[in-house]
C-alpha positions in Angstrom: 1.1 -3.8 8.3 -0.4 -7.2 7.8 1.7 -10.0 5.6 -1.4 -11.0 3.5 0.2 -10.7 0.0 -1.6 -10.2 -3.0 -3.8 -13.3 -3.8 -2.7 -14.9 -0.6 -4.5 -18.1 -0.4 -5.9 -20.0 2.8 -7.5 -23.4 2.7 -10.9 -23.7 4.3 -11.3 -27.7 3.3 -11.8 -28.4 6.8 -14.8 -25.9 6.9 -17.0 -27.1 4.1 -20.0 -27.2 6.2 -20.0 -23.3 6.4 -20.7 -23.1 2.7 -24.3 -22.9 1.6 -25.6 -24.1 -2.0 -26.3 -20.8 -3.4 -23.7 -19.1 -5.5 -23.4 -15.5 -6.9 -21.4 -14.7 -10.1 -19.2 -11.6 -9.2 -17.8 -10.7 -12.3 -15.9 -14.2 -13.6 -15.2 -15.9 -10.5 -17.9 -17.4 -8.4 -18.2 -16.5 -5.1 -19.8 -18.6 -2.2 -21.5 -17.2 0.9 -19.1 -17.9 3.5 -19.9 -16.8 7.1 -17.6 -13.7 8.1 -16.9 -15.3 11.2 -15.3 -18.5 9.5 -13.2 -16.1 7.8 -12.0 -14.3 10.8 -11.3 -17.8 12.4 -9.3 -18.6 9.3 -7.4 -15.5 9.5 -6.7 -15.8 13.2 -5.4 -19.6 12.6 -3.2 -18.5 10.0 -1.6 -15.9 12.2 -1.4 -18.5 15.1 0.6 -20.9 12.7 2.6 -18.5 11.0 3.4 -15.7 13.5 5.3 -14.6 16.5 2.3 -12.7 17.9 -0.3 -13.2 20.3 -3.6 -13.5 18.3 -6.9 -12.8 20.1 -10.7 -12.5 19.0 -12.0 -9.1 20.1 -15.3 -10.0 18.5 -16.5 -13.2 16.4 -15.3 -11.3 13.2 -12.2 -8.9 14.8 -8.8 -10.4 15.2 -6.0 -8.5 17.3 -2.4 -9.2 17.0 -0.9 -7.5 19.8 2.9 -7.4 19.1 1.9 -6.1 15.5 -0.6 -3.7 17.2 -3.1 -4.5 14.3 -6.7 -5.4 14.1 -8.0 -7.7 11.2 -12.0 -7.2 11.1 -14.3 -9.1 8.5 -17.3 -7.4 7.4 -19.9 -8.8 4.9 -20.2 -5.2 3.6 -18.9 -1.5 2.9 -22.2 -0.6 4.7 -22.0 -2.9 8.0 -18.2 -1.9 8.3 -19.3 2.0 8.2 -21.6 0.9 10.9 -18.6 0.6 13.0 -16.7 3.6 11.8 -16.6 5.4 15.1 -15.0 2.3 16.8 -12.5 1.8 14.1 -11.5 5.4 14.6 -11.1 4.9 18.3 -9.0 1.8 17.7 -6.7 4.1 15.3 -6.2 7.0 17.8 -4.7 4.6 19.9 -2.1 3.7 17.7 -3.2 0.5 16.4 -3.7 0.0 12.7 -6.7 -1.5 11.6 -7.4 -4.0 8.6 -10.7 -3.9 7.0 -11.5 -7.2 5.3 -14.2 -7.2 3.0 -15.7 -9.3 -0.1 -13.6 -8.3 -3.2 -16.7 -6.6 -5.0 -17.1 -4.0 -1.9 -13.4 -2.7 -2.2 -14.2 0.3 -4.7 -17.5 1.3 -2.3 -14.9 1.0 0.6 -12.2 3.4 -0.7 -15.0 5.9 -1.2 -16.5 5.3 2.4 -13.2 5.2 4.4 -11.2 7.7 2.1 -8.5 9.5 4.0 -9.1 7.3 7.3 -5.7 5.4 7.0 -7.7 2.1 7.3 -5.9 -0.8 5.4 -8.4 -2.2 2.9 -8.2 -6.2 2.0 -10.4 -8.0 -0.3 -11.6 -11.6 -0.1 -12.9 -14.0 -2.8 -13.5 -17.6 -2.8 -13.6 -19.4 -6.4 -15.5 -22.3 -5.1 -12.2 -24.4 -4.6 -12.3 -24.2 -0.8 -9.7 -21.8 -0.7 -10.0 -18.0 0.5 -7.9 -15.6 -1.6 -7.1 -12.5 -0.3 -5.9 -9.3 -2.0 -4.2 -6.1 -0.7 -3.3 -4.5 1.4 -4.8 -1.1 0.0 -5.0 2.2 2.2 -8.0 4.3 2.1 
């Protein structure tokens, strides 16, 4: 399982250029549109800095942690994650855990879509302060 604890924070101060000017209200926090590739790269850097595991990017949004047998895959929406359901299932069949990282408002839909699959769900949110916060893990 991943060590992303509830409300884990990862600074994105070096990647301000990835933000766009448009902001969307998501409940009470303000949510920037951060590219999922940037979130995946941030996750990979965090694991490289804090862990004794080999980190490899499988795609621009999927991070593989070899010794932990874990893939953390960042998606923009539950629908985009569902498009990869067969691939995620094949990874799980090989004994590798899969963490699906989604914008926080997508977690409810993700629980419905992936119920009973054993996928690990994480939510992420940025409140406009150059820090990405993660919630989870939750098992679907």
